[in-house]
Steps between C-alpha positions, in 0.01 A plus 500: 500500500290603800182494289566142390563386859182670613305332219656164587413549866138585416483196272637268771254640754219441250616141442514449879142621532390263226679206664347586839158536337538163329592333830192652661285393203630143516432490876143624448453250219614209720272615783203529263560166328559290811227668706266452204593132474388446859167664416467301176560170679245588769243598237556174311452306825177689567372439145604134467435361850237519769740649754376810676697821500574459871661160444709634215617792715597268784672273250707791373611593853591138578682471167706809590591345837595165345707652220681716755565199723669308217700807396340566161302815569790716628688500167170552319435811713848628417421466131131600478503756785149632577350263247581226750445679832167675436282194420386271780796271444706800613304508825587133552862592424489774766351260755762234431788747510371634832490148641849420370642816654320452833606135528860602437477764776267340758500128427180298488294783650575698184292250301194635682583870497694548177203476263317783672812713507575434132145562384415783739502768229257312278275406790493857633423639153213253453350597835544874441356504149215268600410739779525805270275341239254402771480866606406622154304205361131455552405151611191330365361149472569292195204386298 
């Protein structure tokens, strides 16, 4: 009897590991698919239009802000997780959420300060990594 219970327990633990692994796999799959869709759309815009990369990047940030403002991007982030927060639309989402939170706490002044607070991590990382690359890169003129 004890041997059967032990076998059943091992089997249930194994099934639990498989279920946990499948949940993790599905999460990674959603992140990959939705993050990849953002990249695919940007690449199609680059290939099919005369827009520069800088304009597309700014457009993605503004799109993230607008979708957050109308309440669409929050549920999308809950579903797609990092696939929605890592691309530039995610930076727009962070800016808009920072503004929403600061306006709720500080009133109209929060509209000016909230974006910097919400996007401080991304801004600091961009400055830090830009500085680090500048230390190790050799500058030269373009031909």
